[in-house]
C-alpha positions in Angstrom: -11.9 11.7 -16.0 -8.4 11.1 -14.6 -7.6 7.6 -13.2 -7.3 9.1 -9.7 -11.0 10.1 -9.6 -12.6 6.8 -10.6 -15.3 5.2 -8.5 -14.9 1.6 -7.3 -17.3 0.4 -10.1 -15.1 2.3 -12.7 -12.0 0.8 -11.2 -13.6 -2.6 -11.6 -14.2 -1.9 -15.2 -10.6 -0.8 -15.7 -9.5 -4.0 -14.1 -11.3 -6.0 -16.7 -9.5 -4.2 -19.6 -7.1 -7.1 -20.3 -6.0 -8.2 -16.9 -2.5 -8.7 -18.1 -2.6 -5.1 -18.9 -1.8 -2.9 -21.9 1.5 -1.8 -20.5 2.5 1.7 -21.8 6.0 2.7 -22.7 5.7 6.0 -20.9 8.6 6.2 -18.4 8.0 6.9 -14.8 10.2 9.3 -12.8 13.4 7.7 -11.5 15.0 9.9 -8.8 18.5 9.4 -7.4 19.4 10.4 -3.9 22.2 12.9 -3.4 24.8 10.7 -1.8 26.4 13.2 0.5 23.3 14.0 2.6 21.3 11.9 1.5 18.5 14.1 0.2 16.0 14.1 -2.6 15.8 16.9 -5.2 12.7 18.8 -4.1 11.8 20.2 -7.5 12.1 16.7 -9.1 10.0 15.0 -6.4 7.3 17.7 -6.6 7.2 17.4 -10.4 7.0 13.6 -10.1 4.1 13.7 -7.5 2.3 16.5 -9.5 2.4 14.7 -12.8 2.3 11.0 -11.8 2.0 10.7 -8.1 4.8 8.1 -8.0 8.6 7.9 -8.3 11.3 5.2 -8.2 14.1 6.2 -5.9 17.6 4.9 -6.3 21.0 5.6 -4.8 20.4 4.4 -1.2 23.5 3.9 0.9 25.1 0.5 1.6 23.5 0.2 5.0 20.0 0.7 3.5 20.7 -1.6 0.6 21.9 -4.3 3.0 18.7 -4.0 5.0 16.7 -4.4 1.7 18.4 -7.7 1.0 18.0 -8.9 4.6 14.3 -8.1 4.6 13.8 -10.0 1.4 15.5 -13.1 2.8 13.5 -12.7 6.0 10.2 -12.6 4.1 11.0 -16.0 2.6 11.8 -17.4 6.0 8.5 -16.0 7.4 6.3 -17.5 4.8 7.9 -20.9 5.3 6.6 -20.9 8.8 4.5 -23.9 9.9 2.8 -21.9 12.6 0.8 -19.4 10.5 -2.5 -20.9 11.6 -1.8 -19.7 15.1 -1.4 -16.0 14.1 -4.2 -15.4 11.6 -5.0 -11.7 11.5 -8.2 -11.1 13.4 -7.8 -14.0 15.8 -5.3 -12.3 18.1 -5.3 -8.7 16.7 -7.5 -7.1 14.0 -4.5 -5.5 12.2 -1.7 -7.9 13.0 -0.7 -11.3 11.7 -1.1 -13.7 8.8 -3.5 -13.0 5.9 -4.4 -16.3 4.2 -4.3 -16.7 0.4 -7.2 -15.0 -1.3 -8.6 -13.5 2.0 -8.5 -9.9 0.8 -9.4 -8.1 -2.4 -9.8 -4.4 -3.2 -12.6 -5.4 -5.5 -14.1 -8.2 -3.5 -17.0 -8.9 -5.9 -15.0 -9.1 -9.1 -11.3 -9.8 -8.5 -9.5 -12.7 -6.8 -6.0 -12.0 -5.6 -3.8 -15.1 -5.3 -1.5 -13.9 -2.6 -0.8 -14.3 1.1 0.3 -11.6 3.4 1.5 -10.5 6.8 0.5 -7.4 8.6 2.7 -5.7 11.2 3.4 -2.3 12.8 6.0 -0.3 14.6 8.4 -2.6 16.5 8.3 -0.4 19.7 4.6 -1.1 20.3 4.1 -3.4 23.2 1.2 -5.0 25.0 3.1 -4.2 28.2 3.1 -0.5 27.5 0.2 0.2 25.2 -0.2 3.6 23.4 -3.4 5.3 24.3 -5.9 5.7 21.5 -9.7 6.1 21.3 -12.2 3.8 19.6 -11.1 1.6 16.7 -7.9 3.5 16.2 -6.3 1.4 19.0 -6.2 -1.5 16.6 -3.4 0.4 14.7 -1.3 0.4 17.9 -1.3 -3.2 18.9 1.9 -5.1 19.5 3.2 -7.2 16.6 2.5 -11.0 16.6 4.8 -13.5 15.1 4.6 -17.3 14.5 6.4 -19.3 17.3 8.9 -20.7 14.9 10.0 -17.3 13.5 13.7 -16.9 14.3 14.7 -13.7 16.2 16.9 -12.7 13.2 13.9 -13.0 10.9 11.7 -10.8 13.1 14.5 -8.3 13.5 15.1 -7.9 9.8 11.4 -7.4 9.1 11.0 -4.9 11.9 14.2 -3.1 10.9 12.8 -2.6 7.4 9.6 -1.0 8.9 11.8 1.7 10.5 13.7 2.2 7.2 10.4 2.6 5.3 9.1 5.0 7.9 12.3 7.1 7.6 11.9 7.2 3.9 8.3 8.3 4.1 9.2 11.2 6.4 12.1 12.1 4.1 9.6 12.4 1.2 7.3 14.6 3.3 10.1 16.8 4.4 11.3 17.2 0.8 7.9 18.4 -0.3 8.0 21.2 2.3 7.8 21.9 6.0 4.0 22.1 6.2 3.5 18.7 4.5 6.5 17.2 6.4 4.9 18.2 9.7 1.6 16.5 8.7 3.4 13.1 8.4 5.4 13.5 11.6 4.7 11.0 14.3 2.6 8.8 12.1 5.1 5.9 12.0 3.8 4.7 15.3 0.3 4.0 13.9 1.3 3.2 10.3 1.1 -0.3 8.7 3.4 -2.6 6.8 1.9 -5.4 4.7 4.3 -8.0 3.3 2.9 -9.9 0.4 3.8 -13.2 -1.3 2.2 -13.5 -4.7 1.8 -17.0 -6.1 2.5 -17.8 -9.8 -0.7 -18.6 -11.7 -0.9 -19.9 -15.3 -4.1 -17.9 -16.0 -2.8 -14.6 -14.7 -3.1 -13.0 -18.1 -6.8 -12.7 -17.8 -8.3 -16.0 -16.7 -10.8 -16.6 -13.9 -10.5 -18.1 -10.5 -12.6 -21.0 -9.4 -15.2 -18.6 -8.2 -15.5 -17.0 -11.6 -13.6 -13.9 -10.6 -10.8 -12.2 -12.6 -7.3 -12.8 -11.3 -5.0 -10.0 -10.3 -2.1 -9.8 -7.9 -3.7 -6.6 -6.4 -6.9 -4.9 -7.7 -6.7 -1.4 -9.1 -6.8 1.1 -6.2 -5.4 4.3 -4.7 -3.7 4.3 -1.3 -5.6 6.1 1.5 -2.7 7.5 3.5 0.1 10.0 3.4 2.9 8.2 1.5 3.4 4.5 0.5 6.9 3.0 0.4 7.3 -0.2 -1.6 10.2 -2.6 -1.8 9.6 -5.0 -4.6 11.7 -7.9 -5.8 13.0 -8.4 -9.4 9.8 -10.1 -10.7 8.0 -6.9 -11.2 4.2 -6.6 -11.9 3.4 -3.3 -10.2 1.7 -1.0 -12.7 0.2 2.5 -12.5 -2.7 3.9 -14.6 -1.5 6.2 -17.3 -2.4 9.8 -16.6 -2.3 10.6 -20.3 -3.6 7.5 -22.0 -6.8 6.2 -20.4 -7.0 2.4 -20.3 -3.2 2.0 -20.4 -1.0 0.8 -17.6 2.6 1.9 -17.1 5.0 -0.7 -15.7 6.8 0.4 -12.6 10.4 -0.8 -13.2 11.9 -3.2 -10.7 15.2 -1.4 -10.4 17.6 -3.3 -8.1 18.2 -1.5 -4.8 15.4 0.9 -5.3 12.2 1.9 -3.4 9.0 3.0 -5.0 7.2 6.0 -3.3 3.6 6.8 -4.0 1.5 9.7 -2.8 -1.7 8.7 -1.0 -5.2 10.1 -0.9 -4.5 12.0 2.4 -1.5 13.6 0.8 -3.6 14.6 -2.2 -6.2 16.1 0.1 -3.9 18.1 2.3 -1.9 19.4 -0.6 -5.0 21.0 -2.1 -5.0 18.4 -4.9 -1.5 19.5 -6.0 -0.2 16.0 -5.8 -1.8 13.0 -7.4 -2.8 9.8 -5.7 -2.5 7.4 -8.6 -4.5 4.3 -9.4 -2.2 1.3 -9.4 -2.4 -2.5 -9.4 -0.2 -5.6 -9.4 -0.4 -8.1 -12.3 -0.3 -11.7 -10.9 3.0 -13.4 -11.8 2.6 -16.3 -14.3 5.6 -18.4 -13.5 7.5 -16.9 -10.6 6.8 -16.1 -6.9 6.8 -12.4 -6.1 7.4 -10.7 -2.8 6.6 -7.1 -2.0 6.9 -5.0 1.2 4.2 -2.2 1.2 4.5 0.3 4.0 1.5 2.7 4.4 2.6 5.8 6.2 -0.3 7.5 8.0 -0.7 10.8 9.8 -0.9 10.6 13.6 -4.0 8.5 14.4 -5.7 11.3 16.3 -5.7 13.7 13.4 -9.1 14.4 11.9 -10.0 13.2 8.4 -9.3 16.1 6.1 -12.3 17.9 4.7 -13.4 16.7 1.3 -13.0 19.4 -1.4 -15.2 18.2 -4.2 -14.8 21.5 -6.0 -11.2 20.8 -6.8 -11.5 17.0 -7.4 -12.1 16.2 -11.0 -15.2 14.0 -11.0 -15.6 14.5 -7.3 -14.0 11.2 -6.3 -11.3 10.2 -3.9 -11.1 6.7 -2.4 -10.2 8.1 0.9 -13.8 9.1 1.4 -15.8 6.2 -0.1 -16.7 4.6 3.2 -17.7 7.7 5.2 -21.4 7.5 4.3 -21.5 3.7 5.1 -19.9 4.1 8.5 -22.4 3.0 11.3 -21.0 5.7 13.6 -19.5 9.2 13.0 -15.9 9.2 12.0 -13.8 11.3 14.5 -10.2 10.5 13.6 -8.1 9.3 10.7 -7.0 6.2 12.7 -10.6 5.0 13.3 -11.4 5.5 9.6 -8.3 3.4 8.5 -9.5 0.5 10.6 -12.9 0.7 9.0 -11.4 0.9 5.5 -9.2 -2.2 6.0 -12.2 -4.2 7.2 -13.8 -3.4 3.8 -11.2 -5.4 1.9 -11.8 -8.7 3.7 -13.5 -11.1 1.2 -15.7 -12.3 4.1 -17.3 -8.9 3.9 -18.0 -9.1 0.2 -21.1 -7.5 -1.2 -23.4 -8.6 -4.1 -21.7 -8.5 -7.5 -21.6 -5.2 -9.3 -24.3 -5.3 -12.0 -22.2 -3.4 -14.5 -19.6 -6.1 -14.6 
């Protein structure tokens, strides 16, 4: 069974295989933009997404590189705010605001994630001129909320990076072909950026939290959307499950000035399983603080959830679909389903411990 087709229980077992990770030496694709356009080599990106589902992209122009630096500085300023208590996610908006330390985990019954986060969306969204959406999908279209002591320059740098990441996601889609490119068009308005601050922990190499849970920066998971764009700092820790060596993890290099692009479950489904949606995780840093911007590009919120094609899925599993059966109401749109999925990673909603662990 390939890593991309594991159930949540199987993912939890993989998470326990040496939490520090048996890092593989297998290199991941590193693609460089053609400076004159810029554009990505289509054949190279298709090969990267077909074989690994992930690529590191370098060669961004000076303007983008400057925005990367400014965003990193702004993240430090944001997390130093003394007003975070007033903007807890869920108090003002279900999908906007501060995520307290340890509040979320992709494997809530087995893994503790020592990180705090901040969730925000497209800067053009406004409570004054709301975008129409039905049902729970409207939660993806709420205006951003920021702590009162966040400087305008800090907010501007963070929101500017959202637009950069959205442009990169659409560039990836267009590079893969006009049909896939069109499927991602317009989705930036209802997409999501989560900024994470990982705390150093002495027992990150496989110890347990106070609750007896294993410690990871982020639990093993696949991303549910179209394309994920990641800006990570120099600390590293992002790993992807090896496609050729089960149980091994491949380090994603923290190349200065680069972005990481990852194909999501939606991309895998609409490409007819041509492109992989890889299992990945973050190893908790032991001695340094780590910051990572994770932009989840979604299709337009009103698009339907793509039909599940179990005949072409090895093992018949894709994490995009694992909450369909548990939904209390029928799922009509992709946007509604994303809100349901995010609710499932809140540790307040944790279920009984998995017996197999």
